[in-house]
N, C-alpha and C positions, 0 to 999 in steps of 0.2 A: 504494499500499500504506499503509495507517494503523499508527498505534503499536500498537493491540491486535493486529493481524495479524502484525506483525514479532516481537512477543514470543512469541506462539504458534510461530511458524515457529522462532524462535531456540531455543526448548525443545525443540521436535519433532525437529529435525534431529539433534542426538547421540543422542536416544533411538532414532530410527529406524535410524541407521547401526550403533548399538550391536546391535540386534536383527539386522541384516544380517550383521554380523561374526560373532556367535554361530551364526547358521544356517549359515555357511560351512563350519563344522565338519563338516557333514553330507557335504561333498563330498570328504573325505579328502585327499589329497596334491595334488589338483587346486586347493585352496582357497588355496595359498600366493600366487600373484599376485592371485587375485581379491580375498582380505581386505585385502591391502595397498592396492589399488585403491580398495575399499570406504572404507577409512579415510582416504585421501588426499582423495577426493571429498567426503567428511563434513567434514573441517576446512576445506576451500576453500570450500564453501556457509557453513560457519559463520563464516569469516573475513568473507566479503561480508554476511551477514546482521549481523554485529557492526559493520561499517563503516556499514551503513544505519541501524542502531540508534543509533549514536553522532551520525549526521547529522541524525537527526529529533530527538534531544535537543538538538543545536546549533541547530536552527531553532525549536522549540517549547518548550524549556525542560525539559520533563519528559514521561514518558509514564505516565498513571495510568488503568488500564483494568480491564475485568472486575468491576466493583463493588467497586474498591479493592484487588483481590487482587494485581495487578502494579504495581509502581512503579520506575521508572527515571528518576533525575535526572543531573545532571552528575557527582556523586560515584560513583554506581553505573556511570556511563557509562565512567569511567576503568578501572574493574575489567573492564567487559566488552570494552573495546578491548584491554586486556592480555591477556584470555584467549583472544581471537580470534587475536591476533598469536602469543602464545608457543605456543597450541595447534597453531597451523599450522606454526611453525618446528619444534617437537619432534616433529609427525607427519612432517615431511620428513626429520628426523634419524632417525626410527624406520626408516624404509626400509632405509638401509643397515645401521644396527645391528642391527635384528632379523634381517634375513636373514643377516648373518654368524653370529649366534647360531643360527640353523637350520641352516646350512650346517656348522658345527661341532659340531652335536649337543647344543647347550646347552638347546634346547628344541624340542618336537616341532610338527608343524603345528597340531595342536590346541591346544598352549600358545600359538602365534601367533595363532590365531583369538581365544582367551580375552584375549590381551594388548590386542588391538585393540577387542574388544568392551568390555572394562573401560576401555581408554583413553577411549572415547566415554561411557560411562556416568559416569565420572569428570567428564568435562566437562559432562555434564547436570547432576549434582548441584551442581556449583560455580555453573553458571547460575542454578540454582534458588535458591540462597542469596543470590545478587547481586540477582535481579530481584523476588523476592517482596516483598509490603509487610505481609504477616502475620506477626506476631512468633513465633507457635508454629511456622509452616511453615519460618520462618528457622533456628530451632533444629533441626528435623527435617532440613532440608537439610544443616546443618553435620555432624549425625550421619551422615547418608547419605554424605557424601564420605569419611568414615572407612571405612564398608563397602565402597564401591566401588574406593577405593585400596588397601585391605588385600591384595587379591588381586594387585595390581601389586608390592607391597612383596615377597610371598612367591612370586613367579611362577616361580623357578628351583627352589623345593622343597628347598633344601639346608637343613642344620640352621640355619645362621647367618640365613638369609633367613626361614626359618619362625619362628624366635625373635623376629626384628625385627618381623614381621608381627603376632604375638601380643602383643608389648610394646606396639606402636602401637595396637592396637584396644583393648586393656585400660586403657592410661594415657588415651588420648583419650576413651573412652566414660565413665570416671570422671569425668574433667576436664569433659567437655562436661555431665555431669549437674548439676554446680554452675551452669553456665549456664542449666540448665532452671529450677534455683530462682530464679535472678535474673530469668528471662523471666515466671515464675508470679507473683513478688512484683509486677512492674510492671504486668502484666495485671490481676491481682485488684484491685490500688488503682485502676486505671483504670476498671474495670467496675463497681466500687462507687460511683464518684463521678461518672462521666460521664453525662450526660442520657440517652444512648442507649448502653446497655452492649455492644450489639453491635458497637459501633465500636471497643471498647477494644483489640481484637486487632490493628488496622492502624496501623501506624507514622506514617503521615500525619496520622492523627486525633489518636493519643496526644501527639505532639510539639506540638499547637497548644495545649494546655492546662496549661502547667507549674505554674500557681497551684494547682491541684486536689490535687496528689499529697501524701502524707505524706512530709515530708522524712527523717525516721529511717528510714522503709521504703526509701526510695531510696538511702540510705548503705548499708544492707544489700545492696539489690540489686546495686549497682555492684560490692561486692566479690565477689559470687557471679559477676557477668557477667565481670570481670576475670580471676578464677580459672578459671571454665569456658572461655570463648573464648580467653582468654590462653594455656591449655594447647594449642589448636590453633594458635594464632599462634606458638608456640615461645618464649614469654617464660620466663626464668629465675624460679623453680625448677620450672616446670611442663614444662620442654623435653625431658625425659628420653628421650621416643620418638624424637625428631628425628634425632639422630647415626645411630642404627641403621637406621630406616626409609630415610632419604636415601642411605645407603651402600649398602644391600642391594637396593634397587629398581634395575631396569635405568635406565641413565643418562637417557634421555628422559623416564622417569616421575619420576626425582630432580628433573629441571628443573621439571617440572609441579607437583611437590608443593612446591618451594621458591618458585618464581616465581608461582604463582598461587594454590595452596591456602591459603597463609600469608596471602595478601592478602584472602582471602574473609572468614577469621576477624577480620583487621583491620576489615573494612567493618562486620561485626557489632558489633564494639567501639565503632567510631565512631557508628553509628547509636544505640547506647544512651547513649553519652556525650553527645550532642547532647539527648536526651530528659533525662537525670539531671542534666547540668550546668544545664540550665534550670530545674530545681526547686531545687536545692541550692545553685547557684552552681559555678563550675569549680574552685575551689581543692581540694577533696577528690578528685575524679577526677584531677585533675593531679598532685597529690602522689603517689598511687598509681602513675600512669602513670611519672612521674619517677623514683620509687624502683625499680620493676621494669625500666625502660629501662636505668638505670644499672647494676643487678645483671647484666643480660642482657649489655650490652657488656661490663663488667669480667670476668665469668666466662668469656664467649667468646674474649675478647682472649688470656686465658693458655692457654686450650686450643689455640687456633690457633697459638700460637707454638711448642708442644711436639708438635704432632701429626705424625705420620708417614703416616697413610692420607690420601690426596688427597681422597676423597670425604667422609670424616668432619671433615676440615679445612673444606671447603665448607659442610658442614651447621652446624658451629659459626659459620661466617661468617653464615648465615641467622639464627642466634639474635642475633648481633651486630647485623645489619642491622635486625631487628624491634625491637630494643632502642633503635637511633638514631630509628627512626620514632616509638616512644612517647616518647622524649625531646623530639622536635620538637613532637609534639601538645601534650605537658605545658608546653613553653616557650610555645606558642600565639602569639597575635596573627597578623596576616596574613602576616608573613614566616616564622614558625616553622611555620604550619599548611600553607603553601605548599610549604615545604622538606619537610615530612613526604610530602606528596602526590606531589611530584617525586621523592623518594628512592624511593618505592614503585615507581614506575616504572622508574627507573634500576637500582635492585638486582634487578629482575626480568630486565632485558635482560642484565645483566653475569652474573648467576648461572646464566642459561640457557646462555650462551656457555661457561661454565667447566665446566658439568656435561657438555655436549657434548664438550668437550675432554678431560675425565677420562674419557669413555666411549671415545673414540678410543685413550687411552692403556691403558685396561683391555684393550681388544681386541687391541692390539698387544703389550703385555709380559705380559698374563694376570695381573696384578696392580696393587693401587693403592698399594703399599708404596714410599714415596719413596726408601728405602735400596737399592731394586732397580731403579727406574725411573730411568735415566741416558741421557743423549746424546739426548734426543728431537729436538734440532736437527738431528742428522745422520740420524736414522731417519725422521722425518716433520717437514721444515722447516716446511711451511705450517701444520700443526696446532701445532707448537711456537711459531712467530710469533704466531699467534692466541691461544694460550694465555697467553703472556707478556703480551700487550697486555690481555687480559681479567684477568689477576691485578693487574696495574698499575692498571687502571681501578677494579676493585673496591677496591682499596686507597686509592683517592681521589687518583690522580695525574692531573694535567691532560695533555692536553686533553680528557679523557674525562668522560661525563656524571655519574659518582658525585661528581666533584670539585666541580661546580657545587651539587648538592644539599647535600653536607657542608658546602662553604663558606657557603652560606645558613644552615644550622643553627648554625655557629659564630658567624655575625654576629647571629642572632637571640637567642643565648644572652648574647653580649655586650651587646646592647641591653636584654636583661632584668635586667642588672645583676648576673648570676651569674658572677663573675669565676673564682671558685675552682672551680666546677663546670665552666666553659669549659676551663680548665687540664687539669682532671682528663680531660675528654673528649678534648682534644687528645693527652694522654698515652696514653690507651687507643686512639686511632686510629693513633698512631705504632706501638705494639705490633702491631697488626693488620696494618698495613702491612709490618712487618717480617716477620711470619709468611708473607705472601701472597708477598713477594719472595723469601723462603728458598725457598718451594715451587717457585716458577716457576724459580728458578736451579738447584735440586737436579734437577728434572726434565729441564731443557732441555740443561744443560750434563754434561761428564763422558764417560766411555767407556762406550758402550752395550754390554749383554750380546751375546754373539756370536750367541746363538740367535734373537735378534730381526731379522727381515727388514726391509730398507729399503723405503721407498714409503708414499705416503698410501694410506689406505683407500678412497677413491674419492670421487667429486664429490659425493655425496650426505652424506658424513660431513665434509666441509669447507665446502660451500655455506652451511649453516644459520649456521656460526660466523662467516663472512664477512659474510652479511648482518647479523647481531646486531652485529658490530663497526662496521660502517658506520651503523647506527642509533645506537650509543653515541657515536660520533664527531659525527653531527648533533646529538643532544640535548647534547653537550658544548660545542658550538661556536656552534650558532645553534638555539635552540628555536623551531620553527614558531610564529608568531602564534596559529594556531588551537588548538595544544596548550596554549601559554601561557593563552589565554583560557579554555578548558576548566578548567584547574587553578585559575584565578581564581574561576570560578563554584562549583566544588566547594569551595573555601576559604571562601566565603561561606555554604554550606550548613552546613559545620561550625561557623561562628562564629555561627549563629543564637543558640546558648545565651548567647553574650555580649551578644547584643541583648536577649535576655529580662533578663538582669541589670541592663542600664541602665534597662529599662522599670521593674524593681522598685525600684532606687534613685531613682527620680523621686518627686515628691510627687503624682502624679495619682491621682483616684479609681480604685477597682478596676475598675469596668467600662470606664473608658477605657484602663486598661492592657491588658484582654483585647482591647479593639478594636485597639490599637496592636499587639500580639503578632499578631494575624491579619493586619494591614496589612503587618507586616514580611514575614510569610511570602509574601503575595501579591506584594509588591513585588519579593522575591528571585526569584519564579517568572516575574514579568514582566521583570526584569532578565536573567534567564537566557535568555529567549526573544528578546531584542533581538540 
């Protein structure tokens, strides 16, 4: 199977299983087991195809096919791997969670079919955003993720969930419209200056010629890009949709929103960062990322410490972690960029575990309010231990994975000479750790309400959390060399813009600079293929 075939299969799989899940509605009550099986087979096939895609990229460096329409390299390979793993684990968790909701009358069989249909459709739109090489389709795919996931947010049809769904679609649609302005500016400038304007829509072509762009337009374009796709990424102050959407969606969908969707928007921002930093240098884009990153971490830290709703606390934690990734990209250099990508992986694993844990708590206690949820250690000890471990991991405690990436971020910050920023960052991380420890302690200890029955919710409610904890311990104590190598390759791709700057700083004639730019790209591709 070649690279082109694997990308088509990767995209077709969730689309096919989404169709099957929707069609299962026609079977009425008989659809319950069938639609669950359809969804599980769909994510299992997707997991296998994601692994094959990552392997092909590992061997060949990149996949560029269908007349440049599809492009997957080491950078997008990380996001495909995350989507495959988190999609599979959240689908596993959905089996126990959604069956419980069905038994207790929270949703109908038709609602269950719609949930699995939109679950697969959501995976498809995110895959489209990750694999496309077309800048316009990239924007369309990000917009489509909003439409497909809105139904998941409003699945229960309650007043609060419908309000959250409307808030989500309105804010994200307006926000992503700014992303369209940025996209059009980059495309229009490229189309007017490139020898072949038909290639101006492809990222791999546009990124080759930073010397032809208008620097003023690129300054404006990056502001729009960051406002637009930063809204979907959950950066302050465009994050207003996130706490409501994450807290009202079913817990497996909350995990997908936090651990995969935010990453898709991050990937788009990184793609434009590479183009625009190559044109105007990385000082301006990094300054914007640093400001929004610190504002996000600072704002989220104080909301985390005062929050009483478990899922809203986790949602603010997503804002904080997206802020940390933005700061790491802004600090830059090999260590800062590596830390950003590693933290993207680590945050996804930790946040999925905690959303699954919050789902178990919600099903047991019927509320997310920490003033009511007490004594989880006595009610469901395995869930409680996994939840405490997840909270400590997300707070950056060793030996878990988040500690490693946050430690790298702090070292990169010190190396950059930003001592005061490092001190401020450490203070904010301490506040966040305090908020997460407070949440774990309040939920796990104390006297449980008498009405809550003892016992775990079942194997499928606990096993996904255990798998995630094992992965987090692995990434915290021994990062597999293949993963490390993959992140190094992705780091090199993001740092292409720095190489462009070095070329510009040299005194070589223009035509030599262009040739060298091309050579750098080719050598990166060859280096990745080795």
